[in-house]
C-alpha positions in Angstrom: 30.8 -33.0 31.0 26.5 -32.0 31.9 25.9 -30.2 34.6 22.8 -31.0 37.3 20.9 -28.4 36.4 21.3 -27.8 32.8 20.0 -31.6 32.9 17.2 -31.0 35.3 15.7 -28.3 32.9 15.8 -29.9 29.6 14.3 -32.9 31.8 10.9 -30.7 33.0 10.8 -28.1 29.4 10.8 -32.3 27.9 8.2 -33.8 31.4 5.9 -31.2 30.4 6.3 -30.9 26.9 4.9 -34.2 27.2 2.0 -33.6 29.8 0.0 -31.2 26.8 0.7 -33.5 24.4 -1.2 -36.4 27.1 -4.1 -32.9 27.6 -3.9 -32.3 23.8 -4.7 -36.3 23.4 -7.4 -36.4 25.4 -9.5 -33.5 25.1 -9.3 -34.7 21.2 -10.4 -38.2 22.7 -13.8 -35.9 24.6 -14.7 -34.4 21.5 -14.3 -37.1 19.1 -16.5 -39.3 21.9 -19.2 -36.3 21.8 -19.4 -35.9 18.5 -19.6 -39.9 17.8 -23.0 -39.5 18.3 -23.8 -43.1 17.2 -21.0 -44.2 19.5 -19.7 -46.8 16.2 -16.0 -45.5 16.8 -15.7 -43.3 13.5 -17.1 -40.4 12.3 -20.0 -40.6 9.1 -20.7 -38.2 6.4 -23.4 -36.0 8.7 -21.2 -36.0 12.4 -18.5 -34.8 10.2 -20.7 -32.0 8.4 -21.7 -32.1 12.1 -18.2 -30.5 12.9 -17.2 -26.8 14.4 -13.9 -26.9 11.7 -15.7 -28.3 8.8 -18.2 -25.6 9.1 -16.1 -22.7 9.8 -14.5 -24.2 6.9 -17.6 -23.4 4.8 -16.8 -24.4 0.8 -13.9 -24.6 1.0 -14.0 -27.9 3.9 -12.2 -31.2 2.4 -14.8 -34.1 1.6 -14.4 -36.4 4.6 -12.9 -38.9 2.0 -9.4 -36.2 2.0 -8.8 -38.3 5.8 -10.4 -42.0 5.1 -7.9 -43.5 4.9 -9.1 -46.3 4.9 -11.7 -45.7 2.8 -14.7 -47.0 5.1 -16.4 -43.5 4.7 -16.1 -42.7 7.5 -13.6 -41.2 9.7 -12.1 -43.0 13.6 -10.4 -41.6 16.1 -6.4 -41.3 14.3 -7.9 -39.9 11.6 -10.4 -37.3 13.1 -6.5 -36.1 14.9 -5.3 -35.4 11.4 -8.1 -33.8 10.7 -8.2 -31.5 13.3 -5.1 -30.3 13.5 -4.3 -30.0 9.3 -7.8 -27.7 10.0 -5.9 -26.2 13.4 -2.8 -25.5 11.5 -5.0 -23.7 8.5 -6.8 -21.4 10.4 -3.6 -20.1 12.5 -1.9 -19.2 9.7 -4.9 -16.6 8.2 -5.1 -14.9 11.4 
């Protein structure tokens, strides 16, 4: 039998993790919207080249096509999230 304080602690930890993920998702959506200069719902090659993570990666930056899962020559939000996750993880590994 589990004790109520332990269950409550697990719930709080899960809730905090869920809230942190939601805040991150909202921040990424705001970033995406601000980068999408022509407001077409995707980042084209010019917008992609202007991403801070791409500029920081320099010549080692992956091409847009690496993350363009549907092959439409732009990144939709879900594809953008994959890009951010991948490049942020690489930057963290360098530290």
